[in-house]
N, C-alpha and C positions, 0 to 999 in steps of 0.2 A: 435884467439878468446879467451877472457879472461876466466879463469877457475872460474866461478861463479855458485852458486846454480841454478840460473834461467835457465841455459842452460844445466844442467846435463841430462844425459840419464836416463829416469825413471826406476828404478828397479821394481817399483810397478805399472806398466803401466795400468793394468786393476783394480787397486784399491782393490786387495785382501788384507785383514788386514795383517800387518806384525806381524808374530808370534815370530820371533826372530829378531827385528830391528837391533841389533848390527851386525848381519851377513851381513846385506845390507849396512852398513856404509862404506863410502869411503872419501877421502880427499876433494872431491868437494861437495858432497851432503849429508854429514852426518846429522843425525836427531837431533843432540844436540843443546843446547842453546835455547830451547823452554822455554820462561821465564813466561808462563802462565800455569794455572792448566788446564789439559786436562781431559775430560770425557772419560770413557772407549771406547766409539765409535769413537774417534779421534785417529788415528795412529800418534805416535810422528814423525815418518818419514815423513808422508804426511803434518802434521802440520808445521813442519820446513820449507819445501819447499813453501807451501802456504803463510806463513807469510813472508818469504824472498822475494818472487815475489811481493806480495802486497806492501811491504815497498819499493822495488826498483822501482816501477811504480810511486811513488809520491815523491821520494827522489833522490838526494838532492833538496832542495827547489827551485822551478822554473820549474823543468822538468814536461812535461805533455805528453798526449797521442794523436796521430794523428788517427783520425777515418776515415777509408777508406773501410767501410763495406757496401756500397750501393749494392742493388741487381743488377745483370747484366742488367736488363731492365732500372733501374733508372740511372745506370752508362752510358748506351747508350744515354739516353735523355740528361743527362748533357754534354756529349761530343758533341752531336749534337748541343746543345744550344750555344756553344762558336765557332762554325765554322763561318768564315767570309761569307758575302753575296756572293753568286756565288760559294762557296766552298762546298756546300752540294750536296751529291750524294747518291743514294741508294746503301747500302752496303749489301752484303750477310751476313748470320749468321757467317760464318767462318771469314770474314773480320772484323765484329764487335767484335768477340772474340779476334782476334789478336790486334785490336785497344785498347781494354780494357787492355790486358796484357802489351802492350808497355807503356800505360800511367802509369800503376802501377809500372813496372820496372823503368822507368824514375824517378818517384817520390821517390821510395825506395832508388834508388841510391843517390839521392839528399838530403834525409831527414837528418838533422844534429843531430848526437847523443849527442852533448853537450846541446841540448835543448829538445829533444824528448826522452822519456824513453821507450815507447811502441807504437805499431801500431795495430789497430783492422782490421783484414782481413775478407773479405767474404769467405765462403767455397770454392767458385771457385778459389779465389786467393791463398788460402792455399793448397787445395787438387789437383787442376787441374794445376794451374800455378806453384805451388811448390815454392813460393817465400819467405817462412819463413827463409830459411837458409841465404838469402841475408840480411835480417834484423839482424839476430843473429850474423852474421859475423861483423856487425858494433857496436855490443854491445846493440842493441835495441830489446826489448822483443816482440815476436809476440803474438797476441791474435786472437780470432775468434768471429764472431757474432753467437749467439746461437738461436735468435729468428727467427720465420718465419713470415708469413704474417698475416694479420688481418682479422677477421670475425666479423661482428656487433653482439653485445649482442641482443638477441631477444627483440623486442619491444622498443629498444633504438638504433636507427640507427646512432647516433653520438657518441656512445661509443662502445668499441671493446673488444673482446677476442683476445689474442695474441697466435698464434699456434706455436707448436714446442716442447712442453713438452713431448709428448708421446714417441717419438723416440730420445730423447735428449742423453741419456747416451751413446749408441754406436756412435753417431755422435761426441760427445765431446771426447770419447776415440780415435776415428780416428784422431781428431784435435790434441790431445795430442801427438799421435805417429808421426804426421806430423810436429811437432815443436811448436805448440801453448802452452803458459803457463798460459794464462788467457782467459776468455770469457766474453761476454757482451750480456745482454738481455734487450731490450727496451719494455716498455709498455706505450702507450699514455693515458693521463688523461684529458678529456675535462674540461674546467674550465670557468665558466661565472659568472655573478652576481647572488646573492642568489635568486633573483626574477626569473631569467631564469631557474635556478635549476640544473646546471651541476657542478660537477659530481654527479651522483646518488650514494647513499650509497653502492648499489650493485656493481657498477663499482670499487669503492675503494677497497671493499673486494676481488673482483676478481683479480685486478692487484697485491694486496699485496700478495695473496696466490700464484699466478703465479710466481712472483718474488722470493718468499721464496722457492718454489719447484726447480726453476732453480738454485738458489744458492746451495742448498743441493746436487743436482745432479752434478753440476759443480765440487764441491769439491770432490765428490765421484770419478769423473773422473780424479782428480789431477790438476784441473785448478782453478785459483783464479777467483770468480765470481764478476762481476761489475753489480750491479743492476741499471737500468735506468728508474726512473719514470719521464717521460717527460710530464710536465704539459703544456697544450696548452694555448697560449696567443692571440688567434685570435678573442676571443669574447669580452664581455663587463664587465669583472671583473676589479675591481680597485686593487690597490696595496695590500690593507688590505685583500680583498677576496682571492687574489692569494697567499698571504703569509699563510693565514689560511688553504687553500686547500693543499699546500705544507707540512704544519706541520702535517695535518691529514693523508695524504698519507704516508709520510715517517715513522711516528709513527706506522702506521699499518704494514708497511713492516717489520720493525724490530720486531714487536710483533710476526708475523708469522715466521720470520727467527729463532727466538729463539725456537719456537715450533718445527721447523724442525731440530734443532740441528746444525745450521750453525756455523762454527768457525769464529767469527766476526773479529778476528785479521788477518785472511787470506781472507778478502773480502774488497770490495770498493764499493762506491755508486756514480752514475753519474746523479745528478739531474739538473733540469732547474733552472735559476735565477727566484725568484718571481718577477713579474712585472705586470703592468696593461696590460689589453687586448687592441688589436689594435682598437677595437670599443669604448673604453672609452676615454672621452675627456682629461684625465690627462695623456695619453700616451706621448704626445709630450712635456709635462712639467716636467716629472719625471727626477730627476738627478741620476747620478751613485752613489752619496753618500747615497741617499735614498734607492736605490736598495741594497746597501752594508749593511746598517743597517737591512733591512728586511731579507736578505739572511743570515747574521751572526746570527740573532735571531732564524730563523728557524733551522739552523744547530745546534746551541747550545742546542736547546730544544728537538731535535729529534735524532741525530746521536750519538750512544754510543761512549764513549771515547775509547773503544777497536778498533774501526775501524781506520785503519792507514791514510786514506785520503779521500777527496771528489774531484771528477773530474767533473767540470761543462760542460754541453753541450751548444753549441751555439744556436741551435734551430732556425735557419734561420736568426739570427741577422747578421748585417754587421760585418766585421772584426774590424772596429774601435769601434762599440758598444761593441762587445765581449771583446775587450781590455780594454776599460774604466770600464766595470763592474767588471772585474776580478781584475784590478789594485786597484779600490776603495775599494773592499772587503778586499784585503790583506793589503792595507794601514791602513784600519780601525783596522784590527786584530793586526797589528804590533805595532800600537801606543796605544792599549788598556792597561789600568792599570791592574796590577796583580790580582786585586780583581774582574775584569770583567770576565764574562763567555767567552767573545770573545778571551781572552788570552789563553784560554785552548782548542781551537779548533784544530782539526787535520790539516794536510797539506791541503791546498785549491788551486787546480790547474785546468787545463783544459783537456778536451777531445773533441777537435774541429775537424769538418770535413769540411763543406763548408766554414767557416770562415778562415780556414787555407789554403784551396786549391782553393778558388774561383778565386783569382787573378792568381795563377800559371796555372790554367786550361785555362784562356782566352789566355795567352801567347802561351801555348802548342797547343791550337786549331788553332793558326795562323802559327804554324810550328816553333816558336821560343823557342826551348827547353832550350837554355841557360838562357833566361829571366825567363822561368818557374822555373828552379832550383833556381835562385836567389831570386825570389819572395817567394818561399817555405821557404828558409832560413830566408828571412826578416821577414815573419810572424811568424815563429817558435821562432825567437829571441824576437819579440815583445811580444808574449804571455809568454815567459819565464820571461821577465821583469815584465809583469803584475802579474804573480804569485808570484812575489817578492815584490809587491806593488809599482812598478815603471811604469811610462809611458814615453816612448822615445819622 
């Protein structure tokens, strides 16, 4: 295993401030080389590791994150859905657990470290299956899902509060001890035409405050936070409306993150691509190039330059569409003139789940593990090229 900062054993496991940080410095995880001004509440030792992990998740250009953080129930449903006709049978709880573990082990053994920088694990995978060392041994950074389930906002049944903040610190400390080096928290944001009225101002404020609290607690536990504002595209918003909601949501998130003292250099963001809703007639006509311009505009106006990178979610899109959108975005950025704000954007890469593992899961459900491994490598490579502005 390579001797790198991201895999070091934490001296400061429970985030007690370093009174004498030099005493804790070693050749692997020394706190030096922090090139930014730190406020007194940021430990130089912690800041060094947070910045190093955040940088390594989005560099070198092209590398991205594999999202495997589905809940056990959702994972069971996905695995059931790919079984061939006649192959379905009622499984016991123990058999379902073993099947989930086998799927994760097979995919983690196959995930190519030349294209994938990190993997997001569910708590079950991290704490019960104990699979983080398998990834670390390949030079891949393990992370953990921090958010829990949703509950409706009172009097707004289509907008949600995300649970998991109250007991987050001890959960993330346990995840850090089990090998995680970053965490991710998703908040859904309903988006429709202005006439229909989603999202409500209250919802945007709730999601921004929730993500900011998560980011601060994650860094307190020694984990790089990935904030995930997942803007819905199932309704009737056009591209302009979607871009506007993305811009408002992300701006609010960083406003609240500053209020909570989050070290931006040691954080990342995982947004959706602005796009028309499925119920809008322009959905079938929008081009990847239009998506790219809208996305680059939103990111340039909202994400501070201190943030090392942006990891886009696939949000139920097909693998082909997710590839085209990411490739068009990076091609636009790479050909931008030096005077363009797009030329100054951070790393723009992927954190895909279903778009990455959809085809592998179909093969795996049929018992063809070799084909599943090859499909995972194929799509990992495709997204790596897309994050470099290339389409194979």
